[in-house]
N, CA and C atoms as a LAMMPS dump frame, in Angstrom:
ITEM: TIMESTEP
0
ITEM: NUMBER OF ATOMS
621
ITEM: BOX BOUNDS ff ff ff
-5.0000000000000000e+02 5.0000000000000000e+02
-5.0000000000000000e+02 5.0000000000000000e+02
-5.0000000000000000e+02 5.0000000000000000e+02
ITEM: ATOMS id mol type element x y z
1 1 1 N -175.554 320.705 221.873
2 1 2 C -174.28 321.151 221.293
3 1 3 C -173.502 321.914 222.358
4 2 1 N -172.272 321.558 222.54
5 2 2 C -171.466 322.141 223.598
6 2 3 C -170.778 323.412 223.138
7 3 1 N -170.649 324.365 224.062
8 3 2 C -170.094 325.669 223.697
9 3 3 C -168.727 325.588 223.05
10 4 1 N -167.761 324.848 223.605
11 4 2 C -166.431 324.872 223.002
12 4 3 C -166.36 324.16 221.678
13 5 1 N -167.365 323.346 221.358
14 5 2 C -167.321 322.612 220.11
15 5 3 C -168.015 323.359 218.986
16 6 1 N -168.713 324.448 219.324
17 6 2 C -169.443 325.204 218.312
18 6 3 C -168.476 325.988 217.443
19 7 1 N -168.769 326.039 216.181
20 7 2 C -167.922 326.775 215.249
21 7 3 C -168.81 327.626 214.346
22 8 1 N -169.161 328.828 214.838
23 8 2 C -169.994 329.745 214.073
24 8 3 C -171.312 329.11 213.643
25 9 1 N -171.867 328.265 214.513
26 9 2 C -173.148 327.656 214.245
27 9 3 C -174.182 328.296 215.148
28 10 1 N -175.453 328.111 214.809
29 10 2 C -176.509 328.681 215.628
30 10 3 C -177.464 327.603 216.078
31 11 1 N -178.113 327.886 217.202
32 11 2 C -179.177 327.065 217.736
33 11 3 C -180.24 328.048 218.179
34 12 1 N -181.315 327.573 218.721
35 12 2 C -182.322 328.484 219.234
36 12 3 C -181.7 329.474 220.192
37 13 1 N -181.966 330.78 219.977
38 13 2 C -181.434 331.785 220.874
39 13 3 C -181.884 331.552 222.292
40 14 1 N -183.129 331.085 222.463
41 14 2 C -183.64 330.818 223.804
42 14 3 C -182.859 329.709 224.472
43 15 1 N -182.49 328.662 223.695
44 15 2 C -181.729 327.558 224.268
45 15 3 C -180.378 328.034 224.743
46 16 1 N -179.693 328.838 223.936
47 16 2 C -178.381 329.322 224.33
48 16 3 C -178.478 330.311 225.481
49 17 1 N -179.539 331.129 225.446
50 17 2 C -179.732 332.056 226.561
51 17 3 C -179.928 331.285 227.848
52 18 1 N -180.666 330.17 227.757
53 18 2 C -180.889 329.32 228.93
54 18 3 C -179.563 328.766 229.445
55 19 1 N -178.733 328.291 228.533
56 19 2 C -177.453 327.715 228.946
57 19 3 C -176.565 328.765 229.584
58 20 1 N -176.463 329.936 228.942
59 20 2 C -175.616 330.962 229.527
60 20 3 C -176.18 331.452 230.859
61 21 1 N -177.505 331.563 230.92
62 21 2 C -178.124 332.012 232.155
63 21 3 C -177.812 331.056 233.291
64 22 1 N -177.793 329.742 233.009
65 22 2 C -177.47 328.763 234.036
66 22 3 C -176.002 328.882 234.442
67 23 1 N -175.133 329.059 233.456
68 23 2 C -173.724 329.243 233.777
69 23 3 C -173.549 330.523 234.574
70 24 1 N -174.343 331.522 234.243
71 24 2 C -174.272 332.787 234.955
72 24 3 C -174.766 332.676 236.392
73 25 1 N -175.732 331.818 236.641
74 25 2 C -176.568 331.984 237.814
75 25 3 C -175.977 331.517 239.127
76 26 1 N -174.957 330.67 239.088
77 26 2 C -174.509 330.123 240.36
78 26 3 C -173.069 330.474 240.64
79 27 1 N -172.195 329.486 240.749
80 27 2 C -170.885 329.759 241.325
81 27 3 C -169.983 330.583 240.448
82 28 1 N -170.306 330.741 239.187
83 28 2 C -169.319 331.296 238.294
84 28 3 C -169.502 332.765 237.969
85 29 1 N -170.735 333.29 238.06
86 29 2 C -170.929 334.63 237.549
87 29 3 C -171.985 335.419 238.289
88 30 1 N -172.065 336.687 237.941
89 30 2 C -173.013 337.597 238.564
90 30 3 C -174.438 337.234 238.172
91 31 1 N -175.398 337.324 239.089
92 31 2 C -176.773 336.94 238.788
93 31 3 C -177.387 337.68 237.602
94 32 1 N -176.983 338.901 237.359
95 32 2 C -177.578 339.681 236.275
96 32 3 C -176.634 339.759 235.076
97 33 1 N -176.04 338.6 234.753
98 33 2 C -174.958 338.631 233.787
99 33 3 C -175.405 338.395 232.359
100 34 1 N -176.656 338.081 232.102
101 34 2 C -177.043 337.691 230.752
102 34 3 C -176.72 338.772 229.732
103 35 1 N -176.736 340.017 230.126
104 35 2 C -176.455 341.091 229.168
105 35 3 C -175.046 341.035 228.636
106 36 1 N -174.158 340.308 229.334
107 36 2 C -172.775 340.223 228.872
108 36 3 C -172.651 339.422 227.595
109 37 1 N -173.698 338.661 227.245
110 37 2 C -173.661 337.907 226
111 37 3 C -173.782 338.83 224.79
112 38 1 N -174.203 340.037 225.007
113 38 2 C -174.372 340.958 223.896
114 38 3 C -173.013 341.481 223.423
115 39 1 N -172.902 341.597 222.124
116 39 2 C -171.641 342.059 221.555
117 39 3 C -171.628 343.58 221.559
118 40 1 N -171.552 344.151 222.726
119 40 2 C -171.527 345.598 222.843
120 40 3 C -170.335 346.048 223.664
121 41 1 N -169.49 345.135 224.047
122 41 2 C -168.383 345.437 224.934
123 41 3 C -167.067 345.583 224.203
124 42 1 N -166.074 344.794 224.607
125 42 2 C -164.732 344.948 224.075
126 42 3 C -164.605 344.503 222.619
127 43 1 N -163.565 344.974 221.979
128 43 2 C -163.254 344.505 220.639
129 43 3 C -162.838 343.041 220.711
130 44 1 N -162.735 342.401 219.542
131 44 2 C -162.32 341.001 219.527
132 44 3 C -160.972 340.817 220.208
133 45 1 N -160.039 341.701 219.92
134 45 2 C -158.701 341.581 220.505
135 45 3 C -158.741 341.742 222.023
136 46 1 N -159.543 342.693 222.48
137 46 2 C -159.676 342.912 223.922
138 46 3 C -160.369 341.729 224.582
139 47 1 N -161.392 341.219 223.93
140 47 2 C -162.117 340.08 224.472
141 47 3 C -161.191 338.868 224.593
142 48 1 N -160.414 338.609 223.553
143 48 2 C -159.486 337.472 223.573
144 48 3 C -158.519 337.597 224.736
145 49 1 N -157.966 338.772 224.932
146 49 2 C -157.02 338.979 226.026
147 49 3 C -157.695 338.74 227.378
148 50 1 N -158.917 339.226 227.523
149 50 2 C -159.643 339.026 228.777
150 50 3 C -159.924 337.55 229.011
151 51 1 N -160.414 336.865 227.985
152 51 2 C -160.762 335.455 228.127
153 51 3 C -159.552 334.611 228.492
154 52 1 N -158.429 334.892 227.862
155 52 2 C -157.226 334.098 228.109
156 52 3 C -156.632 334.333 229.49
157 53 1 N -157.039 335.425 230.149
158 53 2 C -156.519 335.687 231.495
159 53 3 C -157.024 334.68 232.515
160 54 1 N -157.984 333.852 232.115
161 54 2 C -158.514 332.84 233.033
162 54 3 C -157.553 331.683 233.244
163 55 1 N -156.646 331.481 232.316
164 55 2 C -155.82 330.268 232.327
165 55 3 C -154.336 330.564 232.485
166 56 1 N -153.557 329.565 232.908
167 56 2 C -152.097 329.725 232.919
168 56 3 C -151.594 329.95 231.497
169 57 1 N -150.465 330.596 231.383
170 57 2 C -149.936 330.918 230.058
171 57 3 C -149.777 329.682 229.187
172 58 1 N -149.324 328.573 229.792
173 58 2 C -149.094 327.353 229.023
174 58 3 C -150.376 326.806 228.409
175 59 1 N -151.498 327.029 229.076
176 59 2 C -152.8 326.598 228.556
177 59 3 C -153.36 327.645 227.607
178 60 1 N -153.276 328.908 228.005
179 60 2 C -153.879 329.991 227.233
180 60 3 C -153.293 330.101 225.823
181 61 1 N -152.015 329.825 225.67
182 61 2 C -151.382 330.07 224.377
183 61 3 C -151.919 329.171 223.265
184 62 1 N -152.54 328.043 223.624
185 62 2 C -153.066 327.146 222.601
186 62 3 C -154.566 326.917 222.74
187 63 1 N -155.241 327.704 223.572
188 63 2 C -156.674 327.525 223.809
189 63 3 C -157.508 328.253 222.764
190 64 1 N -158.685 327.725 222.51
191 64 2 C -159.654 328.424 221.666
192 64 3 C -160.291 329.549 222.473
193 65 1 N -160.813 330.526 221.776
194 65 2 C -161.562 331.599 222.426
195 65 3 C -162.912 331.701 221.727
196 66 1 N -163.986 331.617 222.521
197 66 2 C -165.332 331.666 221.963
198 66 3 C -166.142 332.761 222.632
199 67 1 N -167.131 333.252 221.907
200 67 2 C -167.999 334.281 222.45
201 67 3 C -169.441 333.989 222.048
202 68 1 N -170.347 334.12 223.009
203 68 2 C -171.76 333.976 222.725
204 68 3 C -172.348 335.337 222.383
205 69 1 N -173.004 335.419 221.252
206 69 2 C -173.6 336.668 220.827
207 69 3 C -175.034 336.787 221.351
208 70 1 N -175.596 337.958 221.197
209 70 2 C -176.933 338.234 221.719
210 70 3 C -177.973 337.297 221.128
211 71 1 N -177.813 336.927 219.851
212 71 2 C -178.807 336.085 219.186
213 71 3 C -178.6 334.595 219.438
214 72 1 N -177.66 334.257 220.309
215 72 2 C -177.406 332.856 220.619
216 72 3 C -176.335 332.222 219.758
217 73 1 N -175.808 332.961 218.812
218 73 2 C -174.759 332.439 217.953
219 73 3 C -173.452 332.338 218.729
220 74 1 N -172.738 331.245 218.508
221 74 2 C -171.436 331.06 219.128
222 74 3 C -170.37 331.398 218.098
223 75 1 N -169.582 332.395 218.385
224 75 2 C -168.527 332.82 217.473
225 75 3 C -167.181 332.367 218.006
226 76 1 N -166.426 331.693 217.185
227 76 2 C -165.072 331.308 217.552
228 76 3 C -164.122 332.412 217.093
229 77 1 N -163.55 333.107 218.043
230 77 2 C -162.636 334.194 217.714
231 77 3 C -161.227 333.699 217.441
232 78 1 N -160.913 332.539 218.029
233 78 2 C -159.589 331.95 217.801
234 78 3 C -159.695 330.449 217.946
235 79 1 N -159.193 329.716 216.982
236 79 2 C -159.182 328.263 217.06
237 79 3 C -158.169 327.815 218.114
238 80 1 N -158.428 326.669 218.706
239 80 2 C -157.53 326.137 219.719
240 80 3 C -156.863 324.847 219.278
241 81 1 N -155.85 324.455 220.036
242 81 2 C -155.096 323.241 219.711
243 81 3 C -154.953 322.289 220.903
244 82 1 N -155.462 322.687 222.069
245 82 2 C -155.236 321.856 223.252
246 82 3 C -156.507 321.388 223.95
247 83 1 N -157.664 321.617 223.347
248 83 2 C -158.909 321.137 223.932
249 83 3 C -159.554 322.077 224.922
250 84 1 N -158.915 323.201 225.238
251 84 2 C -159.488 324.181 226.157
252 84 3 C -160.155 325.301 225.365
253 85 1 N -161.241 325.801 225.924
254 85 2 C -161.933 326.951 225.342
255 85 3 C -162.075 328.021 226.408
256 86 1 N -161.679 329.232 226.084
257 86 2 C -161.739 330.341 227.029
258 86 3 C -162.828 331.317 226.612
259 87 1 N -163.454 331.934 227.598
260 87 2 C -164.556 332.86 227.323
261 87 3 C -164.734 333.81 228.488
262 88 1 N -165.443 334.881 228.231
263 88 2 C -165.865 335.802 229.288
264 88 3 C -167.327 335.5 229.546
265 89 1 N -167.662 335.168 230.778
266 89 2 C -169.035 334.818 231.109
267 89 3 C -169.554 335.773 232.164
268 90 1 N -170.847 335.933 232.207
269 90 2 C -171.458 336.7 233.264
270 90 3 C -170.974 338.125 233.318
271 91 1 N -170.968 338.677 234.504
272 91 2 C -170.636 340.072 234.682
273 91 3 C -169.168 340.368 234.53
274 92 1 N -168.484 339.615 233.686
275 92 2 C -167.085 339.879 233.415
276 92 3 C -166.129 338.805 233.876
277 93 1 N -166.649 337.736 234.476
278 93 2 C -165.763 336.658 234.911
279 93 3 C -165.211 335.917 233.701
280 94 1 N -164.01 335.387 233.874
281 94 2 C -163.348 334.682 232.785
282 94 3 C -163.202 333.211 233.139
283 95 1 N -163.401 332.363 232.14
284 95 2 C -163.343 330.926 232.352
285 95 3 C -162.64 330.265 231.193
286 96 1 N -161.815 329.265 231.493
287 96 2 C -161.146 328.483 230.464
288 96 3 C -161.328 327.014 230.824
289 97 1 N -162.114 326.302 230.035
290 97 2 C -162.536 324.952 230.402
291 97 3 C -162.181 323.949 229.308
292 98 1 N -161.902 322.715 229.758
293 98 2 C -161.674 321.662 228.775
294 98 3 C -163.022 321.103 228.319
295 99 1 N -162.989 320.215 227.336
296 99 2 C -164.223 319.705 226.741
297 99 3 C -165.07 318.942 227.756
298 100 1 N -164.429 318.18 228.652
299 100 2 C -165.198 317.446 229.657
300 100 3 C -165.934 318.395 230.6
301 101 1 N -165.285 319.496 230.941
302 101 2 C -165.939 320.487 231.79
303 101 3 C -167.165 321.075 231.099
304 102 1 N -167.065 321.35 229.808
305 102 2 C -168.18 321.938 229.097
306 102 3 C -169.342 320.957 228.98
307 103 1 N -169.043 319.663 228.908
308 103 2 C -170.115 318.667 228.954
309 103 3 C -170.795 318.697 230.321
310 104 1 N -170 318.86 231.351
311 104 2 C -170.534 318.965 232.716
312 104 3 C -171.457 320.173 232.828
313 105 1 N -171.015 321.341 232.339
314 105 2 C -171.82 322.55 232.417
315 105 3 C -173.1 322.421 231.588
316 106 1 N -173.002 321.741 230.452
317 106 2 C -174.17 321.552 229.611
318 106 3 C -175.215 320.698 230.331
319 107 1 N -174.757 319.642 231.003
320 107 2 C -175.667 318.785 231.77
321 107 3 C -176.306 319.576 232.911
322 108 1 N -175.493 320.397 233.567
323 108 2 C -175.982 321.246 234.654
324 108 3 C -177.076 322.192 234.14
325 109 1 N -176.826 322.818 233.014
326 109 2 C -177.783 323.768 232.448
327 109 3 C -179.108 323.095 232.111
328 110 1 N -179.04 321.836 231.711
329 110 2 C -180.243 321.113 231.306
330 110 3 C -180.843 320.29 232.444
331 111 1 N -180.252 320.389 233.643
332 111 2 C -180.724 319.614 234.801
333 111 3 C -180.651 318.116 234.508
334 112 1 N -179.588 317.708 233.849
335 112 2 C -179.391 316.307 233.518
336 112 3 C -178.18 315.764 234.265
337 113 1 N -178.073 314.441 234.419
338 113 2 C -176.897 313.874 235.088
339 113 3 C -175.63 314.224 234.308
340 114 1 N -174.577 314.629 234.993
341 114 2 C -173.326 314.953 234.288
342 114 3 C -172.631 313.686 233.821
343 115 1 N -171.803 313.801 232.803
344 115 2 C -171.074 312.619 232.325
345 115 3 C -170.045 312.18 233.355
346 116 1 N -169.726 310.919 233.315
347 116 2 C -168.73 310.37 234.241
348 116 3 C -167.331 310.616 233.675
349 117 1 N -166.986 311.897 233.597
350 117 2 C -165.697 312.316 233.056
351 117 3 C -165.102 313.376 233.971
352 118 1 N -163.812 313.356 234.108
353 118 2 C -163.13 314.361 234.918
354 118 3 C -162.794 315.566 234.051
355 119 1 N -163.174 316.744 234.526
356 119 2 C -162.921 317.96 233.763
357 119 3 C -162.132 318.975 234.566
358 120 1 N -161.416 319.828 233.86
359 120 2 C -160.582 320.855 234.49
360 120 3 C -160.958 322.219 233.936
361 121 1 N -161.25 323.149 234.842
362 121 2 C -161.616 324.51 234.459
363 121 3 C -160.796 325.512 235.245
364 122 1 N -160.209 326.466 234.545
365 122 2 C -159.431 327.526 235.188
366 122 3 C -160.26 328.798 235.279
367 123 1 N -160.199 329.438 236.442
368 123 2 C -160.778 330.775 236.626
369 123 3 C -159.777 331.575 237.463
370 124 1 N -158.71 331.995 236.825
371 124 2 C -157.57 332.576 237.529
372 124 3 C -157.49 334.088 237.435
373 125 1 N -158.438 334.721 236.774
374 125 2 C -158.313 336.164 236.557
375 125 3 C -158.454 336.967 237.842
376 126 1 N -159.084 336.382 238.849
377 126 2 C -159.244 337.081 240.122
378 126 3 C -160.581 337.748 240.29
379 127 1 N -161.409 337.743 239.249
380 127 2 C -162.727 338.373 239.331
381 127 3 C -163.744 337.307 239.713
382 128 1 N -164.237 337.352 240.937
383 128 2 C -165.163 336.344 241.424
384 128 3 C -166.245 337.01 242.261
385 129 1 N -167.491 336.888 241.838
386 129 2 C -168.588 337.493 242.589
387 129 3 C -169.195 336.537 243.597
388 130 1 N -168.74 335.297 243.587
389 130 2 C -169.219 334.331 244.557
390 130 3 C -170.449 333.579 244.103
391 131 1 N -170.852 332.617 244.925
392 131 2 C -172.014 331.802 244.617
393 131 3 C -172.409 330.977 245.824
394 132 1 N -173.572 330.381 245.747
395 132 2 C -174.029 329.514 246.827
396 132 3 C -173.204 328.24 246.844
397 133 1 N -172.796 327.821 248.022
398 133 2 C -172.045 326.58 248.146
399 133 3 C -172.951 325.365 248.21
400 134 1 N -174.257 325.579 248.288
401 134 2 C -175.183 324.471 248.466
402 134 3 C -176.233 324.351 247.366
403 135 1 N -176.556 325.437 246.688
404 135 2 C -177.621 325.438 245.687
405 135 3 C -177.046 325.744 244.311
406 136 1 N -177.006 324.761 243.41
407 136 2 C -176.421 324.983 242.086
408 136 3 C -177.113 326.056 241.257
409 137 1 N -178.341 326.406 241.615
410 137 2 C -179.087 327.349 240.798
411 137 3 C -179.449 328.638 241.535
412 138 1 N -178.805 328.885 242.665
413 138 2 C -179.057 330.125 243.404
414 138 3 C -178.589 331.318 242.588
415 139 1 N -179.368 332.391 242.594
416 139 2 C -179.038 333.565 241.804
417 139 3 C -178.549 334.737 242.64
418 140 1 N -178.668 334.624 243.95
419 140 2 C -178.181 335.688 244.813
420 140 3 C -178.003 335.152 246.224
421 141 1 N -177.308 335.913 247.02
422 141 2 C -177.045 335.515 248.394
423 141 3 C -178.312 335.614 249.228
424 142 1 N -178.54 334.592 250.073
425 142 2 C -179.637 334.623 251.031
426 142 3 C -179.077 334.292 252.408
427 143 1 N -179.943 334.325 253.389
428 143 2 C -179.492 334.082 254.76
429 143 3 C -179.032 332.652 254.974
430 144 1 N -179.467 331.739 254.11
431 144 2 C -179.171 330.329 254.375
432 144 3 C -178.622 329.547 253.181
433 145 1 N -178.114 330.239 252.151
434 145 2 C -177.591 329.465 251.019
435 145 3 C -176.064 329.424 250.967
436 146 1 N -175.431 329.823 252.075
437 146 2 C -173.988 329.612 252.255
438 146 3 C -173.167 330.192 251.095
439 147 1 N -173.356 331.473 250.856
440 147 2 C -172.645 332.172 249.776
441 147 3 C -171.147 332.202 250.081
442 148 1 N -170.343 331.966 249.071
443 148 2 C -168.896 331.939 249.271
444 148 3 C -168.206 332.617 248.1
445 149 1 N -167.191 333.418 248.4
446 149 2 C -166.365 334.072 247.387
447 149 3 C -164.981 333.455 247.453
448 150 1 N -164.563 332.816 246.399
449 150 2 C -163.322 332.051 246.404
450 150 3 C -162.146 332.816 245.824
451 151 1 N -162.385 333.724 244.905
452 151 2 C -161.286 334.401 244.229
453 151 3 C -160.712 333.52 243.131
454 152 1 N -159.465 333.735 242.728
455 152 2 C -158.861 332.909 241.675
456 152 3 C -158.889 331.44 242.078
457 153 1 N -159.342 330.575 241.171
458 153 2 C -159.443 329.165 241.536
459 153 3 C -159.444 328.273 240.302
460 154 1 N -159.275 327.001 240.589
461 154 2 C -159.384 325.942 239.587
462 154 3 C -160.53 325.041 240.018
463 155 1 N -161.331 324.621 239.079
464 155 2 C -162.401 323.674 239.364
465 155 3 C -162.079 322.319 238.753
466 156 1 N -162.308 321.269 239.511
467 156 2 C -162.226 319.906 239.009
468 156 3 C -163.633 319.344 239.084
469 157 1 N -164.22 319.056 237.937
470 157 2 C -165.611 318.65 237.882
471 157 3 C -165.738 317.187 237.482
472 158 1 N -166.926 316.648 237.707
473 158 2 C -167.194 315.256 237.392
474 158 3 C -167.248 314.419 238.655
475 159 1 N -167.97 313.304 238.63
476 159 2 C -168.125 312.462 239.816
477 159 3 C -166.815 312.057 240.475
478 160 1 N -165.772 311.863 239.694
479 160 2 C -164.497 311.416 240.266
480 160 3 C -163.87 312.457 241.179
481 161 1 N -164.311 313.718 241.074
482 161 2 C -163.734 314.755 241.942
483 161 3 C -164.023 314.484 243.414
484 162 1 N -165.057 313.703 243.692
485 162 2 C -165.4 313.374 245.076
486 162 3 C -164.293 312.57 245.751
487 163 1 N -163.484 311.872 244.958
488 163 2 C -162.439 311.024 245.524
489 163 3 C -161.243 311.811 246.029
490 164 1 N -161.259 313.128 245.839
491 164 2 C -160.139 313.943 246.293
492 164 3 C -160.101 314.076 247.816
493 165 1 N -161.204 313.79 248.478
494 165 2 C -161.232 313.831 249.932
495 165 3 C -161.234 315.224 250.527
496 166 1 N -161.746 316.202 249.802
497 166 2 C -161.77 317.574 250.294
498 166 3 C -162.937 317.784 251.253
499 167 1 N -162.859 318.842 252.038
500 167 2 C -163.919 319.141 252.988
501 167 3 C -165.246 319.32 252.268
502 168 1 N -166.301 318.849 252.903
503 168 2 C -167.622 318.909 252.27
504 168 3 C -168.645 319.58 253.177
505 169 1 N -168.177 320.483 254.03
506 169 2 C -169.077 321.221 254.901
507 169 3 C -169.761 322.343 254.113
508 170 1 N -170.852 322.848 254.652
509 170 2 C -171.584 323.904 253.952
510 170 3 C -170.914 325.262 254.088
511 171 1 N -170.341 325.518 255.257
512 171 2 C -169.621 326.776 255.472
513 171 3 C -168.132 326.487 255.4
514 172 1 N -167.478 327.008 254.389
515 172 2 C -166.097 326.635 254.112
516 172 3 C -165.157 327.823 254.25
517 173 1 N -163.891 327.516 254.343
518 173 2 C -162.843 328.524 254.292
519 173 3 C -162.404 328.619 252.835
520 174 1 N -162.742 329.708 252.133
521 174 2 C -162.434 329.791 250.708
522 174 3 C -160.947 329.903 250.391
523 175 1 N -160.13 329.984 251.435
524 175 2 C -158.684 329.995 251.21
525 175 3 C -158.142 328.575 251.078
526 176 1 N -158.995 327.573 251.337
527 176 2 C -158.57 326.179 251.285
528 176 3 C -159.468 325.406 250.321
529 177 1 N -158.954 324.322 249.733
530 177 2 C -159.765 323.536 248.801
531 177 3 C -161.02 322.975 249.474
532 178 1 N -162.099 322.903 248.734
533 178 2 C -163.348 322.382 249.274
534 178 3 C -164.227 321.852 248.145
535 179 1 N -165.254 321.101 248.53
536 179 2 C -166.231 320.61 247.569
537 179 3 C -167.44 321.544 247.568
538 180 1 N -167.893 321.885 246.395
539 180 2 C -169.075 322.736 246.238
540 180 3 C -170.252 321.9 245.757
541 181 1 N -171.454 322.286 246.178
542 181 2 C -172.71 321.64 245.787
543 181 3 C -172.742 320.176 246.206
544 182 1 N -172.237 319.927 247.397
545 182 2 C -172.182 318.569 247.939
546 182 3 C -173.584 317.962 247.994
547 183 1 N -173.665 316.704 247.615
548 183 2 C -174.936 315.994 247.661
549 183 3 C -175.806 316.176 246.443
550 184 1 N -175.35 316.985 245.486
551 184 2 C -176.069 317.157 244.226
552 184 3 C -175.285 316.461 243.114
553 185 1 N -175.891 316.234 241.956
554 185 2 C -175.149 315.613 240.849
555 185 3 C -173.995 316.475 240.359
556 186 1 N -173.985 317.751 240.75
557 186 2 C -173.001 318.694 240.221
558 186 3 C -171.917 319.035 241.246
559 187 1 N -171.759 318.197 242.227
560 187 2 C -170.687 318.38 243.208
561 187 3 C -169.343 318.42 242.482
562 188 1 N -168.51 319.372 242.876
563 188 2 C -167.208 319.492 242.222
564 188 3 C -166.207 320.135 243.177
565 189 1 N -164.946 320.026 242.841
566 189 2 C -163.886 320.549 243.697
567 189 3 C -163.531 321.979 243.325
568 190 1 N -163.345 322.793 244.343
569 190 2 C -162.9 324.181 244.186
570 190 3 C -161.51 324.285 244.808
571 191 1 N -160.54 324.641 243.998
572 191 2 C -159.152 324.725 244.457
573 191 3 C -158.699 326.18 244.36
574 192 1 N -158.679 326.921 245.467
575 192 2 C -158.26 328.327 245.401
576 192 3 C -156.787 328.461 245.052
577 193 1 N -156.479 329.529 244.365
578 193 2 C -155.098 329.817 243.967
579 193 3 C -154.762 331.222 244.442
580 194 1 N -153.77 331.368 245.294
581 194 2 C -153.415 332.68 245.816
582 194 3 C -153.769 332.788 247.286
583 195 1 N -153.275 333.832 247.926
584 195 2 C -153.465 334.026 249.353
585 195 3 C -154.688 334.888 249.635
586 196 1 N -155.035 335.027 250.901
587 196 2 C -156.144 335.888 251.29
588 196 3 C -155.927 337.32 250.815
589 197 1 N -154.671 337.764 250.784
590 197 2 C -154.373 339.134 250.404
591 197 3 C -154.689 339.4 248.938
592 198 1 N -154.609 338.337 248.12
593 198 2 C -154.872 338.516 246.695
594 198 3 C -156.317 338.212 246.338
595 199 1 N -157.081 337.692 247.278
596 199 2 C -158.464 337.338 247.001
597 199 3 C -159.322 338.595 246.935
598 200 1 N -160.027 338.811 245.809
599 200 2 C -160.808 340.033 245.658
600 200 3 C -162.047 340.022 246.528
601 201 1 N -162.56 341.193 246.815
602 201 2 C -163.801 341.308 247.549
603 201 3 C -164.968 340.998 246.619
604 202 1 N -166.108 340.573 247.18
605 202 2 C -167.301 340.406 246.347
606 202 3 C -167.633 341.726 245.674
607 203 1 N -168.288 341.644 244.528
608 203 2 C -168.608 342.867 243.79
609 203 3 C -169.421 343.822 244.625
610 204 1 N -170.316 343.301 245.446
611 204 2 C -171.184 344.148 246.264
612 204 3 C -170.393 345.01 247.256
613 205 1 N -169.168 344.583 247.578
614 205 2 C -168.357 345.303 248.537
615 205 3 C -167.407 346.271 247.874
616 206 1 N -167.354 346.257 246.546
617 206 2 C -166.408 347.121 245.852
618 206 3 C -166.959 348.531 245.717
619 207 1 N -166.088 349.456 245.787
620 207 2 C -166.482 350.868 245.653
621 207 3 C -166.222 351.349 244.233
């Protein structure tokens, strides 16, 4: 069952924890982000505002907003009309993804081949802790996993993203578009939005 399609339904808490942990663990969120699934943070109104900050106004105004609770329950805080679902994931990062993207993330979480569909995901809030450019399941920076902090960006996921012709080197310039996780089933395009001056520092560098 895909996150954006859930409507106040439940599945095994362990299964949902696994899915969120996978979404947390690599390019999108802080390695120790699982605690963010707990409903101990912002009010519903605050959460909705945070989640919608991931997307352009034209997308956000008609997007659904969902939240994963501690017990694995998916709560829909706002119904959507355009196929996008926005959420706060990990250590506070915001994501707004279409249904094809969520199928991609679900396949990634389960270590299964992703569907042959093109998906679009916005992460424009500016909060980016970075991730490995080579290992889809890396949980922290190492000497050889090519950690990269992109800042505000758009992701284009699915096998067809390879046809964009973007750079596929392991060490990339995060100010320019590039392919992440090259050579894996989860290769996808990273399109930065904004200049170097607006790109936030990794969380580890923040005071």
